[in-house]
C-alpha positions as CSV (number, residue, x, y, z in Angstrom):
1,M,-57.8,17.5,-4.7
2,R,-58.3,19.9,-1.7
3,R,-58.5,22.8,-4.1
4,L,-61.4,21.3,-6.1
5,F,-63.2,20.4,-2.9
6,S,-62.9,23.9,-1.5
7,I,-64.1,25.4,-4.8
8,G,-67.0,23.1,-4.7
9,V,-68.0,24.2,-1.2
10,A,-67.8,27.9,-2.2
11,F,-69.7,27.3,-5.4
12,A,-72.4,25.5,-3.6
13,G,-73.2,28.6,-1.5
14,W,-73.6,30.7,-4.7
15,V,-75.7,28.0,-6.4
16,L,-78.1,27.8,-3.4
17,L,-78.4,31.6,-3.2
18,I,-79.1,32.0,-7.0
19,S,-81.6,29.1,-6.9
20,Y,-83.5,30.5,-4.0
21,V,-83.5,34.0,-5.4
22,S,-84.8,32.6,-8.7
23,Y,-87.5,30.8,-6.9
24,E,-88.5,33.9,-5.0
25,Y,-88.5,36.0,-8.2
26,L,-90.9,33.6,-9.8
27,E,-93.2,33.9,-6.8
28,Y,-93.0,37.6,-6.1
29,G,-91.6,39.2,-9.3
30,G,-90.6,42.8,-8.7
31,A,-91.7,42.7,-5.0
32,I,-88.9,40.2,-4.2
33,A,-86.8,42.8,-2.4
34,K,-89.8,43.8,-0.2
35,H,-90.6,40.2,0.5
36,F,-86.9,39.4,1.4
37,F,-86.6,42.2,4.0
38,S,-90.2,42.1,5.3
39,A,-90.1,42.5,9.1
40,K,-93.6,41.0,9.6
41,N,-92.1,37.6,10.1
42,P,-88.8,37.8,12.0
43,L,-88.1,34.1,11.5
44,K,-88.5,34.4,7.7
45,L,-86.4,37.6,7.7
46,F,-83.6,35.8,9.5
47,F,-83.9,32.9,7.0
48,H,-83.6,35.4,4.1
49,L,-80.5,37.0,5.6
50,L,-79.0,33.6,6.2
51,V,-79.6,32.7,2.5
52,L,-78.0,36.0,1.5
53,G,-75.0,35.2,3.6
54,L,-74.6,31.7,2.1
55,P,-71.9,32.8,-0.5
56,I,-69.8,34.5,2.2
57,G,-70.2,31.6,4.6
58,S,-69.5,29.0,2.0
59,T,-66.4,31.0,0.8
60,I,-65.1,31.3,4.3
61,T,-65.8,27.6,5.0
62,A,-64.1,26.6,1.7
63,F,-61.0,28.7,2.7
64,L,-60.9,27.1,6.2
65,I,-61.3,23.6,4.7
66,N,-58.5,24.3,2.3
67,E,-56.2,25.5,5.1
68,R,-57.1,22.6,7.4
69,M,-56.4,20.1,4.7
70,K,-53.1,21.9,3.9
71,L,-52.2,21.8,7.6
72,L,-53.1,18.1,7.7
73,E,-50.9,17.4,4.7
74,M,-48.0,19.4,6.2
75,T,-48.5,17.5,9.5
76,K,-48.4,14.2,7.8
77,E,-45.3,15.2,5.9
78,S,-43.6,16.4,9.1
79,E,-44.5,13.1,10.8
80,E,-43.0,11.1,7.9
81,K,-39.8,13.3,8.1
82,L,-39.6,12.8,11.9
83,K,-40.2,9.0,11.5
84,Y,-37.4,8.9,8.8
85,A,-35.1,11.0,11.0
86,A,-35.8,8.7,14.0
87,E,-35.0,5.6,11.9
88,E,-31.9,7.3,10.5
89,W,-30.8,8.3,14.1
90,R,-31.4,4.7,15.4
91,A,-29.4,3.2,12.5
92,T,-26.5,5.7,13.2
93,F,-26.8,5.0,17.0
94,D,-26.5,1.3,16.4
95,A,-23.7,1.7,14.0
96,M,-21.4,3.4,16.5
97,P,-18.2,1.4,17.1
98,Y,-18.7,1.4,20.9
99,G,-21.5,0.8,23.3
100,V,-23.7,3.8,24.1
101,M,-26.5,4.3,26.6
102,L,-28.7,7.2,27.6
103,I,-29.4,7.2,31.4
104,D,-31.6,9.5,33.4
105,R,-30.8,11.1,36.8
106,D,-32.3,8.1,38.6
107,F,-29.9,5.6,36.8
108,N,-32.7,4.3,34.6
109,I,-31.5,3.2,31.1
110,I,-33.6,5.1,28.6
111,R,-31.9,4.0,25.3
112,W,-29.0,1.8,24.3
113,N,-27.5,0.7,21.1
114,K,-26.9,-2.7,19.6
115,Y,-23.1,-2.6,20.1
116,F,-23.6,-2.1,23.8
117,A,-25.6,-5.2,24.0
118,D,-23.0,-7.1,21.9
119,I,-19.8,-6.1,23.8
120,S,-21.4,-6.3,27.2
121,G,-23.1,-9.7,26.5
122,F,-26.4,-8.5,27.8
123,S,-29.6,-9.3,25.9
124,I,-32.2,-6.6,25.2
125,S,-34.7,-8.4,27.4
126,H,-32.1,-8.4,30.2
127,I,-31.5,-4.7,29.9
128,V,-35.3,-4.0,30.0
129,L,-35.8,-6.3,33.0
130,K,-32.9,-4.9,35.1
131,K,-33.6,-1.2,34.1
132,K,-31.0,0.4,36.4
133,C,-27.6,0.8,34.9
134,Y,-25.8,-0.4,38.0
135,K,-28.0,-3.5,38.0
136,V,-27.2,-4.2,34.4
137,L,-23.4,-3.5,34.5
138,H,-22.5,-4.5,38.0
139,N,-25.4,-6.7,39.2
140,S,-25.6,-4.3,42.2
141,D,-28.7,-3.0,44.0
142,K,-27.2,0.5,44.3
143,P,-24.6,2.7,42.6
144,V,-21.1,1.2,43.0
145,S,-18.4,3.0,45.0
146,G,-16.8,5.8,42.9
147,C,-19.6,5.7,40.3
148,P,-18.5,8.2,37.5
149,L,-22.2,9.1,36.9
150,L,-22.5,10.5,40.4
151,R,-19.3,12.5,40.0
152,S,-20.4,13.8,36.6
153,G,-23.7,14.9,38.1
154,L,-21.9,16.8,40.8
155,N,-19.1,18.5,38.7
156,K,-21.2,18.8,35.5
157,K,-18.2,17.5,33.4
158,T,-17.4,14.4,31.5
159,E,-16.0,11.7,33.7
160,V,-13.7,8.9,32.4
161,S,-12.9,5.7,34.3
162,E,-12.0,2.1,33.8
163,Y,-13.5,-1.0,35.3
164,Y,-12.9,-4.8,35.1
165,D,-15.8,-7.1,34.5
166,S,-14.7,-10.3,36.3
167,E,-17.7,-12.2,35.1
168,R,-16.7,-11.7,31.5
169,N,-13.0,-11.2,32.1
170,R,-13.1,-7.9,30.1
171,H,-11.7,-4.5,30.7
172,F,-13.8,-1.5,29.8
173,M,-13.3,2.3,29.6
174,V,-16.3,4.3,30.6
175,H,-17.1,7.9,29.5
176,I,-20.0,9.7,31.3
177,T,-21.1,13.0,29.6
178,P,-24.0,15.1,31.1
179,V,-26.8,16.3,28.9
180,F,-28.1,19.6,30.3
181,G,-31.8,20.6,30.5
182,S,-33.3,24.1,30.1
183,N,-32.6,24.8,33.8
184,G,-28.9,24.3,33.3
185,A,-28.8,21.1,35.4
186,P,-28.0,17.7,34.0
187,S,-31.2,16.0,32.9
188,S,-29.6,12.8,31.6
189,F,-26.2,11.2,30.8
190,V,-24.6,9.7,27.8
191,H,-22.8,6.5,28.9
192,S,-20.2,5.1,26.4
193,L,-18.6,1.7,27.0
194,I,-15.4,0.9,25.2
195,D,-13.8,-2.6,25.3
196,I,-10.0,-2.1,26.1
197,T,-9.2,-5.6,27.0
198,E,-6.7,-6.1,24.1
199,I,-5.0,-2.8,25.0
200,K,-4.7,-3.7,28.6
201,E,-3.2,-7.1,27.7
202,K,-0.6,-5.3,25.5
203,E,0.0,-2.8,28.3
204,K,0.8,-5.7,30.7
205,K,3.2,-7.3,28.2
206,L,4.9,-3.9,27.8
207,S,5.1,-3.5,31.6
208,D,6.5,-7.0,32.1
209,S,9.1,-6.4,29.4
210,R,10.0,-3.0,30.9
211,D,10.3,-4.6,34.4
212,A,12.4,-7.4,33.0
213,F,14.7,-4.9,31.3
214,L,15.0,-2.7,34.5
215,N,15.9,-5.7,36.5
216,M,18.6,-6.5,34.1
217,L,19.9,-2.9,34.2
218,K,19.9,-3.0,38.0
219,D,22.1,-6.1,38.0
220,L,24.5,-4.5,35.5
221,D,24.7,-1.4,37.6
222,Y,26.6,-3.2,40.4
223,T,29.5,-4.0,38.1
224,Y,29.3,-1.0,35.8
225,K,33.0,-0.3,35.8
226,E,34.0,-3.9,34.9
227,L,31.2,-4.2,32.3
228,N,31.4,-0.6,30.9
229,G,31.6,-1.9,27.3
230,L,28.6,-4.1,27.7
231,H,26.8,-1.3,29.4
232,K,27.3,1.0,26.4
233,S,26.3,-1.7,23.9
234,L,23.1,-2.4,25.8
235,I,22.3,1.3,25.9
236,A,22.8,1.5,22.1
237,A,20.8,-1.7,21.6
238,F,18.0,-0.4,23.8
239,A,18.0,2.9,21.9
240,N,17.5,0.9,18.7
241,A,14.7,-1.1,20.5
242,I,13.0,2.2,21.4
243,D,13.3,3.5,17.8
244,A,12.0,0.1,16.5
245,K,8.6,0.7,18.2
246,S,7.7,2.5,15.0
247,H,9.5,2.3,11.6
248,W,9.0,6.1,11.5
249,T,11.5,6.6,14.3
250,K,14.1,4.2,13.2
251,G,17.6,5.6,13.8
252,H,16.2,8.7,15.6
253,S,18.1,8.2,18.8
254,E,21.5,7.7,17.1
255,R,21.0,10.7,14.9
256,V,20.0,12.9,17.9
257,A,23.2,11.6,19.7
258,T,25.3,12.5,16.7
259,Y,23.8,16.0,16.4
260,S,24.1,16.5,20.2
261,L,27.8,15.5,20.4
262,S,28.7,17.6,17.3
263,I,27.1,20.7,18.9
264,A,28.9,20.0,22.2
265,D,32.2,19.7,20.3
266,E,31.5,23.0,18.5
267,M,30.8,24.6,21.9
268,L,34.1,23.2,23.4
269,I,32.3,20.9,25.8
270,D,34.3,17.8,26.7
271,G,35.1,15.3,29.4
272,E,32.3,13.7,31.5
273,D,29.7,16.0,30.1
274,L,30.1,14.4,26.7
275,E,29.4,11.0,28.1
276,I,26.3,12.3,30.0
277,L,25.0,14.0,26.8
278,K,25.6,10.9,24.6
279,T,23.8,8.5,27.0
280,A,20.9,10.9,27.5
281,A,20.6,11.4,23.7
282,L,20.4,7.7,23.2
283,L,17.8,7.1,25.9
284,H,15.9,10.3,25.7
285,D,12.7,8.7,24.3
286,I,12.8,5.6,26.6
287,G,9.5,6.9,28.1
288,K,7.7,6.0,24.9
289,I,7.9,2.3,25.8
290,G,4.7,2.9,27.7
291,T,3.0,4.6,24.6
292,Y,0.7,2.6,22.4
293,D,2.1,1.9,19.0
294,V,-1.2,2.9,17.4
295,I,-0.5,6.4,18.6
296,L,3.0,6.6,17.3
297,D,2.0,5.3,13.9
298,K,-1.3,7.3,13.6
299,A,-1.6,9.0,10.2
300,D,-4.2,11.5,11.4
301,R,-3.9,14.5,13.8
302,L,-3.7,13.3,17.4
303,T,-6.6,13.9,19.7
304,D,-6.1,16.0,22.9
305,E,-6.1,12.8,24.9
306,E,-3.5,11.1,22.7
307,F,-1.2,14.1,22.6
308,A,-1.5,14.3,26.5
309,M,-0.4,10.7,26.6
310,I,2.6,11.4,24.3
311,K,3.6,14.4,26.5
312,K,4.0,12.1,29.5
313,H,7.0,10.3,27.9
314,P,9.8,12.6,29.4
315,A,8.5,12.0,33.0
316,H,7.9,8.3,32.3
317,G,11.5,8.1,31.0
318,E,12.8,9.6,34.2
319,E,10.8,7.1,36.3
320,I,12.1,4.2,34.2
321,L,15.7,5.1,34.7
322,K,15.5,6.5,38.2
323,P,16.4,3.1,39.9
324,I,19.7,2.9,37.9
325,K,22.2,4.7,40.1
326,G,24.8,5.0,37.3
327,L,22.3,7.0,35.2
328,K,21.4,9.5,37.8
329,Q,23.1,12.4,36.0
330,I,21.1,12.0,32.8
331,L,17.7,12.1,34.5
332,P,17.3,16.0,34.2
333,L,18.1,15.7,30.4
334,I,15.6,12.9,29.9
335,R,12.9,14.8,31.8
336,G,13.7,18.2,30.3
337,H,14.3,17.6,26.6
338,H,10.9,19.1,25.7
339,E,11.2,22.2,27.9
340,R,11.4,25.7,26.2
341,L,13.2,28.9,27.1
342,D,9.8,30.8,27.3
343,G,8.4,28.3,29.8
344,M,5.8,26.8,27.4
345,G,7.4,23.4,27.3
346,Y,6.6,20.3,29.3
347,P,6.4,18.6,31.8
348,D,7.6,21.3,34.2
349,G,7.3,24.5,32.3
350,L,11.0,25.4,33.0
351,R,12.3,28.6,31.5
352,G,15.7,30.3,30.7
353,E,18.5,29.4,33.0
354,E,16.4,26.8,34.8
355,I,17.2,24.5,31.9
356,S,20.8,23.2,31.8
357,L,23.1,23.8,28.7
358,L,23.2,20.0,28.0
359,T,19.4,19.8,28.0
360,K,19.2,22.8,25.6
361,I,21.6,21.0,23.3
362,L,19.5,17.8,23.4
363,C,16.4,19.8,22.7
364,V,17.8,21.4,19.6
365,A,19.2,18.1,18.3
366,D,15.9,16.2,19.0
367,S,13.7,18.9,17.4
368,F,15.9,19.2,14.2
369,D,15.8,15.4,13.6
370,A,12.0,15.4,14.3
371,M,11.5,18.2,11.7
372,T,13.7,16.5,9.0
373,S,12.3,13.0,9.5
374,E,9.3,11.4,7.7
375,R,6.2,10.9,9.9
376,P,3.0,9.1,9.0
377,Y,1.1,12.5,9.0
378,R,3.7,14.6,7.1
379,K,6.8,14.7,5.1
380,G,10.2,15.7,6.6
381,L,11.5,19.2,6.0
382,D,14.6,19.8,4.0
383,Y,17.7,21.0,6.0
384,D,17.4,24.6,4.8
385,T,13.8,24.9,5.9
386,A,14.5,23.1,9.2
387,I,17.4,25.6,9.9
388,E,15.1,28.5,9.2
389,E,12.7,27.0,11.8
390,L,15.5,26.8,14.4
391,R,16.4,30.4,13.7
392,R,12.7,31.5,13.9
393,Y,12.2,29.9,17.4
394,A,15.7,30.8,18.8
395,G,15.1,32.8,22.0
396,T,11.6,31.3,22.6
397,Q,11.9,27.6,22.2
398,F,15.6,27.1,21.6
399,A,18.8,28.6,23.1
400,P,20.2,31.0,20.5
401,Q,23.9,30.1,21.2
402,V,23.1,26.4,20.7
403,V,21.2,27.1,17.4
404,E,24.1,29.1,16.1
405,A,26.6,26.4,17.0
406,F,24.5,23.8,15.3
407,I,24.1,25.8,12.2
408,R,27.9,26.1,12.0
409,V,28.2,22.3,12.4
410,L,25.6,21.8,9.6
411,S,27.5,24.1,7.3
412,H,30.5,21.7,7.6
413,P,28.8,18.2,7.6
414,Q,32.2,16.6,8.0
415,S,32.3,18.0,11.6
416,L,29.5,15.6,12.7
417,Q,30.7,13.2,15.3
418,P,29.2,9.7,14.7
419,A,32.5,8.1,15.8
420,L,31.9,9.2,19.4
421,L,28.9,6.8,19.6
422,A,31.2,3.8,19.5
C-alpha cells in the first residue's frame, strides 16, 4: 500500500510537469524555452523553475513518505512485540512459585506478583495503599531493626533472613538482591518471600525428638557400665534410625562399621581403639538428624546452599554427642570423618598428621560405601571401580596405608568383621 502511494506522489510531479509544458508549448510553440527562462518577470521565472523541479521534489517526497510509513510500521510492530513481551513477562512473574517484589531505594513497592499477594494475605489494593514495603510487611512506619534491604544496599550483596509474621502465624524466608544502575550503585532491589512454615514445624519436631533422645542418653550415661549391653543396642538402633531418614542410606552405618573394623584388624589395631572406632562408625552421620529429608532424597544436583547445609553434619554430630561423657573419645572421629590429607576437607581443613589414624580409617570406609551405594542422583559404582577411585585419591584425600589395608581386606571378603558389631 505504501509503495503504491509513494509511486503515485512521484508520478503526480511528472504529470504536472508534462501537463504544464504541453500547455506552454501550445501557447508559445518553439519559443517555449525562451519564455520559460525569461528574466523579465522574476516571479514567473521562479514559478517556471518550481515547475521544472516538481519531478525531483515529488520523487524525494515520495521516498520520504515511503520511509516514514515504513518506520511507522516498524514502530507499530516493535510496540506489539514489546506489549507481547511485557504480557509474557507478567505471566512468568505471576507464575513464580514464591512471592516477588521489586522495591526502589526509598522502600517503595514498584511491582509485585500474584503469589506474593496470595502467600502474604495482602490484597492488591492494600499493597497500593500502603506503598512502603515495611508498611505492607510489618505494619511499621519505618524500616524494622536489622532490615535486610538496608544491609543489601550497604554491602551490595544478596541478603538472606527469616522472620515470623505473628499476625498470620507464618514463617518466611526473605532474599534481598540488589539491582545495579549504570553508576554501579543499587537502583532497586528484588525482594523474594518464601513461606517456610511447614519446614520450621518439621524442624521443631526434629529438634524435640533430638532433645528427647539426648536426655535419654544423658540418663543412660550415669549407669553406662551396668547398662553397657543396652547402651550398645541403643547405639545400633539409633544408627538404624539415622540411616532410616532416607531409604537410600539404609544399612550405611553398619556397613561403614564393618569396613572400619576390618581395616583396623588388618592394620593390627585392637583393644579400646576398636570400640571407639566401632561406636564412631555407627554414629558418624548423627548430624544428619538436623538435615531436611528433601535434601537427602533429592534426585537433582544439590544447590550451593543445600550442599553447605549437608557439610555441616560432622560439626552438628559433634554438638549432639558432646553432652555424653562416655562418648567423648569418638567426637574427633565424628567431626573429622570428611577431612582430607591435602587439607581440602571439612569442617576444619585438617591435613596430614593432624588427622588421627582412626579418623583416616573411618574416612576410607565411609567414602567406599558412599561410592558403591545407590543414590537418587546416580547408580553405585562396582567394587573394582570404587577401588580404583581409592587408589586414585590415595595421598590427597585418603591415607595410602589405610587404602592398601582395605584393598587387602576386599581381596579376601571372608576377612570382613560383621561379628564385631554384636
